[in-house]
C-alpha positions, 0 to 999 in steps of 0.5 A: 419479456423485453420489459422485464429484461430492461427493468433488470438492466436498470436495477443493475445500473442503479445498484452499481451506481449506489455501490460506487457512490458509497465507495466515493463517499468513503474517500470524500470523508477521508479528503474532508478529514485531510483538509480539516487537519490542514486547517488545524495545522496537524503535524506528524509525530516527532521522534525524540532525540535518543542517545545511541546507548538507548536505541533498541536493536532492530531487525531489517528484513528484505525479502527477495526473489530473482532480482540480482542487481536490485538486491545488491543495490538494496544491501549497499543502501541499507548498510549506510543507515545511521544506526549503531551497527551492532544494533542493526541486523540486516536479514536478506530473505532470499528465495531466489533460484537464479544468480541473485544468491551468489551475487548477494553473498559476495556483496554481503561478505564485502559489507560485513568487513565494514561492520554490517551485520548481515544474515543471508537466509535461504529456505528449502522452498517458497512456501507462504511466499513473502509472508512465509519468508518473513515469518521464517526470518523471525524464528531465528532472531529476537530483535524487538523491532522489525523494519521491512523493505522491498528490494527496490526501496532505498531509504535515506540514512536517517530513516530509522532515526526518524521512525524507531524512537517513536515506539518509545513514546507509546507502548501501544504503537504497533507499527510505524509506516513511512511515506513512499516515493517512486523514483521512476514516476516520470518514465511514461504516462503510466508511471505518472498516473501511478505516481499521482495516485500513490502520492494521494494514497500516502499523503492524503489517505494514509496520513489522514486515517492515521491522524484520525485514529482510523484503520490505515494499512501497513504497506509491506515496505518502508515501515517498522513493526514492534515484534510484540505486536506481530506475536500478539496478532498471531504472526504472519499469515499466508492465506491472503496475497495482502499479508500486510493488510491482514496483519494490520487488521488483526493487530488493530483488533487486538488494540494496537495502532499505527503511526504515519510519518511523511518525512523522510520519504522512501524511494521505490519503483512503480511498474513501467509496463501495463502488464506488470501494472495489471498483475500488481493491481490484481494481486492487491485487489484479490488480497484485499478481497481475501482479507475482507472476507475474513475481517469485515464481521470481526471489525463490525462486532468490535467495540470500536466507535461506529465511525471507526468501524465504517471507515475500517470497512471502507478501507478493506472493501473498496476493491469491490469497485472494480467488478462493480464498475465493470458490471455497471458499465456493461449494464449502462451500455445495454440500458442505453441501447434498450431505451434508445438513449442515455436520458434515463440515466442522466441523473446517475451520470451527473452524480457519478461524474461529479463524485469522480471529479471530487475524489480524483482532485481531492486525493491527487491535487494537494500532494501534487502541489505540496510536493511540487511535482510539475505544472498544472497543465501536466497535472491535468493531463495526468489526472485525466488518464486516471478514470479510463485507467480505472475502467481498464482495471475494472474489466482486466481484474473484475472477473478475477476478483469475483472468482476470489470472492467465490473462493478461488486461490491465487498464486503470488506473482512478484512485480518485476523490479528494474535495475535502476540506480538508487535515487537521491532522497527527495528534498520536498518537505511536508508540513 
């Protein structure tokens, strides 16, 4: 009986290692594509110079919930965007139940005096949460392009000039996603780790996927949609906690594609406490799983090339890493106790360790150097904190992800925003 149990534990260790390795290979392919693009000197698409008279009308949606000062700062910031005021409608989608609404009303009235077009939209309830608010906002306007910002993001004045004209160059561009920065990333060890990972996500993963023509996600903020794309894909859906990824996949399956631009970056915030960080990561993980359950088969059956299908599935299914890592770690410890040593797992440890190092360095070091984030010593301290942080998330969120896979519904829990003043635009340029 003991022998059978040991065999099962070993099988779980090997299976977990294979799944983690498959996820790692997906990242290594992206990293390889990044260096390939760097060698070729690939650049982001350039927006054509467009006279004001030819610029299209834009709707800018800002969904908020109980974040008064952050909302005030957001409205004041977007009112400074360099876009003809008569062609920019700012839509504050306000589901708040506190003083946010009254304070936003006062700021909106002040900004309207200066010529800003601001609609303060209130709903009777929060049905559908962010997706429901965005869908409702679209029913009361008809602008052909829809920009989106979370309340803590502060775009520089030239943001729309750099992005919206790109739609005029290709009528199958469904969305344009900008790179996001995080103004509070130097606050503590946790924000530094998040900043390191997020820089890699945008500058290596998102950018490389976009240049390769593979599926990459709209991040829910710092981007612009073509309204026709949203309508063609069936509109916003609230079944998932990652409504942005869901719409991205449905649009791609209908033949639309996105563009990614590195400059200018859009400064926002990352959670500064472990509880808020865990909550945010849990929402994203569960949302990805919900989207994967509905879209993996449609993607696999699509007429896309095999490479494009595999890379799309690697994007939407990678959150399975967390429950797999948790289960594998437990099995690994049990196996070590049963065998009396870790020697039987030496090869597995070497492979997973090497792959972890390659992925961590390949994703995080290039943007750290390109954006001049700090010294190599500081980098090594921060990157060393990432593997244990991922293991923490594996145990903190793994069980919830498995529950989602079994059909458990989750409630949207907003990540609290801090009342920081808007950060100055980052000067670092990316070639």
